[in-house]
C-alpha positions as CSV (number, residue, x, y, z in Angstrom):
1,M,-34.4,8.1,-21.7
2,A,-32.0,9.6,-19.2
3,A,-28.4,8.7,-19.8
4,E,-26.9,6.3,-17.3
5,P,-24.5,7.9,-14.9
6,L,-20.9,7.5,-15.7
7,I,-20.0,6.6,-12.2
8,E,-22.1,4.6,-9.8
9,W,-21.8,5.9,-6.2
10,P,-20.6,4.9,-3.7
11,K,-18.1,2.8,-5.8
12,P,-15.3,5.4,-5.8
13,I,-15.6,5.7,-2.0
14,L,-15.4,1.9,-1.7
15,E,-12.4,1.8,-4.1
16,L,-10.6,4.5,-2.1
17,T,-11.3,2.7,1.1
18,S,-9.9,-0.5,-0.4
19,F,-6.7,1.4,-1.5
20,I,-6.3,2.9,1.9
21,A,-6.6,-0.6,3.6
22,A,-4.1,-2.0,1.1
23,F,-1.6,0.8,1.7
24,L,-1.8,0.5,5.5
25,T,-1.3,-3.3,5.5
26,A,1.5,-3.2,2.8
27,G,3.1,-0.1,4.5
28,A,3.3,-1.8,7.8
29,A,4.6,-5.0,6.2
30,G,7.1,-3.0,4.2
31,L,8.5,-1.3,7.3
32,W,9.0,-4.6,9.0
33,I,10.7,-6.1,5.9
34,S,13.0,-3.2,5.4
35,V,13.6,-1.8,8.8
36,L,12.1,-3.4,11.9
37,R,13.2,-7.0,11.0
38,S,16.9,-6.1,11.4
39,M,16.9,-3.0,13.7
40,P,18.0,-2.2,16.2
41,G,21.4,-3.9,16.1
42,R,22.8,-6.2,18.7
43,H,24.9,-3.4,20.2
44,A,22.0,-0.9,20.6
45,G,21.3,0.5,24.0
46,A,18.1,0.0,26.1
47,D,16.8,3.5,25.0
48,E,17.1,2.7,21.3
49,R,15.5,-0.7,21.7
50,S,12.6,1.0,23.5
51,V,12.2,3.4,20.6
52,F,12.0,0.5,18.0
53,E,9.6,-1.4,20.2
54,R,7.3,1.6,20.1
55,I,7.7,1.9,16.4
56,S,6.9,-1.8,15.9
57,V,3.7,-1.6,18.0
58,R,2.4,1.5,16.3
59,A,3.3,0.2,12.8
60,A,1.4,-3.0,13.7
61,A,-1.6,-0.9,14.8
62,L,-1.7,0.8,11.4
63,G,-1.5,-2.6,9.7
64,L,-4.2,-3.9,12.0
65,M,-6.4,-0.9,11.0
66,G,-5.9,-1.8,7.4
67,A,-6.7,-5.5,8.0
68,L,-9.9,-4.6,9.9
69,I,-11.0,-2.5,6.9
70,N,-10.3,-5.4,4.6
71,V,-12.4,-7.7,6.8
72,M,-15.3,-5.3,6.8
73,L,-15.1,-4.8,3.0
74,I,-15.1,-8.5,2.4
75,A,-18.0,-9.1,4.9
76,S,-20.0,-6.4,3.3
77,R,-19.7,-7.9,-0.2
78,L,-20.2,-11.6,0.6
79,P,-24.0,-11.6,1.2
80,A,-24.8,-9.8,-2.2
81,N,-22.3,-12.1,-4.1
82,A,-23.9,-15.2,-2.5
83,A,-27.4,-14.0,-3.2
84,R,-26.6,-13.4,-6.9
85,Q,-25.5,-17.1,-7.1
86,Q,-28.4,-18.3,-4.9
87,L,-26.0,-19.6,-2.3
88,T,-25.3,-19.1,1.3
89,V,-22.2,-17.3,2.3
90,P,-20.5,-20.4,3.6
91,A,-21.4,-22.3,0.4
92,L,-20.0,-19.5,-1.7
93,I,-16.7,-19.5,0.2
94,A,-16.4,-23.2,0.1
95,G,-17.1,-23.4,-3.6
96,T,-14.8,-20.6,-4.6
97,P,-11.1,-21.5,-3.8
98,M,-9.7,-18.1,-4.6
99,L,-12.2,-16.4,-2.3
100,A,-11.6,-19.0,0.4
101,I,-7.9,-18.3,0.3
102,Q,-8.5,-14.6,0.3
103,V,-10.7,-14.9,3.4
104,G,-8.2,-17.1,5.2
105,L,-5.2,-14.9,4.4
106,T,-7.2,-11.7,5.4
107,I,-8.0,-13.3,8.8
108,A,-4.3,-14.4,9.1
109,S,-3.2,-10.8,8.5
110,L,-5.7,-9.6,11.1
111,L,-4.4,-12.1,13.7
112,G,-0.7,-11.4,12.8
113,F,-1.0,-7.6,13.2
114,T,-3.0,-8.1,16.4
115,F,-0.2,-10.2,18.0
116,A,2.4,-7.7,16.8
117,A,0.5,-4.8,18.2
118,I,0.4,-6.4,21.6
119,R,4.2,-6.9,21.6
120,R,4.3,-10.5,20.2
121,P,6.9,-10.2,17.5
122,A,6.0,-13.6,16.1
123,G,2.9,-12.0,14.7
124,W,4.9,-10.0,12.1
125,P,6.0,-12.9,9.8
126,V,2.4,-14.2,9.7
127,A,1.0,-10.8,8.9
128,V,3.6,-10.0,6.2
129,F,3.2,-13.4,4.5
130,A,-0.6,-12.9,4.4
131,V,-0.3,-9.3,3.0
132,I,2.0,-10.4,0.2
133,A,0.2,-13.7,-0.6
134,I,-3.3,-12.2,-1.0
135,P,-2.6,-10.4,-4.3
136,L,-0.4,-13.3,-5.5
137,R,-3.0,-16.0,-4.9
138,G,-4.2,-15.9,-8.5
139,A,-0.9,-17.6,-9.5
140,L,-2.2,-20.8,-8.0
141,F,-5.0,-20.9,-10.5
142,G,-3.2,-19.4,-13.6
143,E,-5.4,-16.2,-13.2
144,W,-2.5,-13.9,-14.4
145,T,-4.5,-11.0,-15.6
146,R,-6.5,-10.9,-12.4
147,M,-3.3,-10.4,-10.5
148,V,-2.3,-7.2,-12.2
149,K,-4.5,-4.8,-10.2
150,P,-3.8,-6.4,-6.7
151,T,-0.1,-6.7,-7.3
152,H,-0.1,-3.1,-8.6
153,M,-1.7,-2.0,-5.3
154,L,0.8,-4.1,-3.4
155,A,3.7,-2.4,-5.1
156,G,2.3,1.0,-4.4
157,G,1.7,0.0,-0.8
158,L,5.3,-1.3,-0.4
159,W,6.6,2.1,-1.7
160,I,4.2,4.8,-0.7
161,G,2.5,2.9,2.1
162,T,5.9,2.1,3.7
163,L,7.0,5.7,3.3
164,F,3.8,6.8,5.1
165,V,4.4,4.5,8.0
166,L,8.1,5.4,8.1
167,V,7.3,9.1,8.3
168,V,4.2,9.2,10.6
169,V,5.5,6.4,12.9
170,G,9.2,5.8,12.5
171,L,10.5,9.3,12.0
172,A,8.0,10.9,14.4
173,I,9.0,8.5,17.3
174,V,12.7,8.8,16.7
175,L,12.7,12.6,16.5
176,R,10.7,12.9,19.7
177,S,12.6,10.3,21.6
178,G,15.1,10.8,24.4
179,L,18.0,9.8,22.2
180,S,20.8,12.3,21.7
181,S,20.5,14.7,18.7
182,D,23.4,13.0,16.9
183,R,22.0,9.5,17.6
184,R,18.5,10.6,16.4
185,G,20.0,11.7,13.1
186,A,22.0,8.5,12.7
187,V,19.0,6.3,13.4
188,V,16.9,8.1,10.9
189,A,19.6,7.8,8.3
190,E,20.0,4.1,8.8
191,M,16.2,3.6,8.6
192,V,16.0,5.5,5.3
193,N,19.0,3.6,3.9
194,R,17.3,0.3,4.7
195,F,14.0,1.4,3.2
196,S,15.6,2.7,-0.1
197,P,16.2,-0.7,-1.8
198,L,12.5,-1.7,-1.2
199,A,11.4,1.7,-2.5
200,L,13.4,1.4,-5.7
201,I,12.1,-2.2,-6.4
202,A,8.5,-1.4,-5.5
203,S,8.4,1.8,-7.5
204,G,9.9,0.0,-10.5
205,A,7.3,-2.8,-10.2
206,L,4.5,-0.1,-9.8
207,V,5.5,1.6,-13.0
208,F,5.7,-1.7,-14.9
209,L,2.4,-3.1,-13.6
210,G,0.8,0.3,-14.2
211,V,1.8,0.1,-17.9
212,V,0.4,-3.5,-18.1
213,A,-2.9,-2.4,-16.4
214,A,-3.3,0.6,-18.8
215,W,-2.7,-1.6,-21.8
216,L,-5.3,-4.2,-20.6
217,N,-7.9,-1.6,-19.8
218,L,-7.5,0.9,-22.7
219,K,-7.6,-1.7,-25.4
220,Y,-6.7,0.9,-28.1
221,V,-4.3,3.8,-28.0
222,A,-6.8,6.5,-29.1
223,A,-8.9,5.7,-26.0
224,L,-6.3,7.6,-24.0
225,W,-7.5,11.0,-25.4
226,T,-11.1,10.1,-26.5
227,T,-12.7,8.5,-23.4
228,P,-13.4,9.6,-19.8
229,Y,-11.2,6.6,-18.7
230,G,-8.3,7.9,-20.8
231,Y,-8.7,11.5,-19.4
232,A,-8.6,10.2,-15.8
233,L,-5.6,8.0,-16.6
234,I,-3.7,11.0,-18.1
235,A,-4.5,13.0,-14.9
236,K,-3.2,10.1,-12.8
237,L,0.0,9.9,-14.9
238,V,0.7,13.6,-14.5
239,V,0.4,13.4,-10.7
240,V,2.4,10.1,-10.6
241,A,5.2,11.9,-12.5
242,G,5.2,14.5,-9.7
243,V,5.4,11.8,-7.0
244,V,8.3,10.1,-8.9
245,A,10.1,13.5,-9.3
246,V,9.8,14.3,-5.6
247,G,10.9,10.7,-4.7
248,A,13.9,11.1,-7.0
249,W,14.7,14.5,-5.4
250,N,14.6,12.9,-1.9
251,W,16.8,10.0,-3.0
252,R,19.4,12.1,-4.9
253,R,19.5,15.3,-2.9
254,V,17.9,14.8,0.5
255,K,19.0,11.3,1.4
256,P,22.8,12.1,1.1
257,R,22.4,14.9,3.7
258,L,21.1,12.5,6.3
259,G,23.1,11.8,9.5
260,S,22.0,14.9,11.5
261,E,18.7,15.7,13.1
262,A,18.4,18.7,10.8
263,G,18.7,16.4,7.8
264,A,16.1,14.1,9.3
265,V,13.7,17.0,9.7
266,G,14.3,18.1,6.1
267,L,13.6,14.6,4.9
268,R,10.3,14.5,6.8
269,R,9.3,17.8,5.2
270,S,10.0,16.6,1.6
271,A,8.6,13.1,2.2
272,T,5.4,14.8,3.4
273,T,5.1,16.5,0.0
274,E,5.6,13.2,-1.7
275,L,2.8,11.6,0.4
276,L,0.4,14.5,-0.3
277,L,0.9,14.0,-4.1
278,A,0.4,10.2,-3.6
279,A,-2.9,10.9,-1.8
280,V,-4.0,12.8,-4.9
281,V,-3.0,9.8,-7.0
282,L,-5.2,7.6,-4.8
283,L,-8.2,9.9,-5.2
284,I,-7.8,9.9,-9.0
285,T,-7.3,6.1,-9.0
286,A,-10.5,5.6,-7.1
287,V,-12.4,7.5,-9.7
288,L,-10.5,5.7,-12.5
289,A,-11.3,2.3,-11.1
290,S,-15.0,3.3,-11.0
291,L,-15.2,4.4,-14.7
292,P,-16.2,2.0,-17.4
293,T,-13.2,0.8,-19.4
294,P,-13.2,1.7,-23.1
295,E,-14.8,-0.7,-25.6
296,L,-13.2,-1.8,-28.8
297,H,-14.8,-0.2,-31.9
298,G,-17.4,-2.6,-33.4
299,S,-17.7,-4.6,-30.2
């Protein structure tokens, strides 16, 4: 008999798509929480307010893209899940409270980001609440272990996803704006300073939840160097260490230099390196999530 394939395609692609959606929604939410919610200040001029309005709209558009992907992923899985239980899709949703909450919150995030993208700021709190509540919904039912993976993804999204939105939307718009060179540098510095506390908290949560997830999935320590799952996890940890190292460099060496436009450009360059390494982590994680977890000896 032919051996069963280690990975069933297109599972890694679906996992990667799910990660991208989570990072887009969490990244947009993180930018609103840390930056957009309180900027610009009351004394900002009309030009600066216009800059932040454009940032808000484009960040919401990225969040909307992620929410749309989530809707399509859920819609693609529901018919097969319902068929396995010999139910209709509405009956499956109605009879599965966690699924019903997920569907409702996903739709809420879609609507919230849509309103924010058409310059209705009230959409932001709705979208942000939904994005954070989706991975935490298991707490309502005591499903603590099932929360590890989604909250791990949320933490990653609030760190790397927010950094991505900050770089490709926030920094890009500010540095190309009509603000004076000194003001561009000052605005970027303030944005980064406001993002830093969220990045520190989210990165710490990411590491902690990653350790918990590895412990739950590995089952025994030797699996780390004796199974394909362990090999992929080691590869992921090596690249994650690179992301953390670059992030620490940005925080300790690059961030203190902010305040000028040159400093902002330097940050964008080093943050891009951090994001490229994070993209490699996502690719490895998609493969890791598609591999069978190790079995205990004798099970």
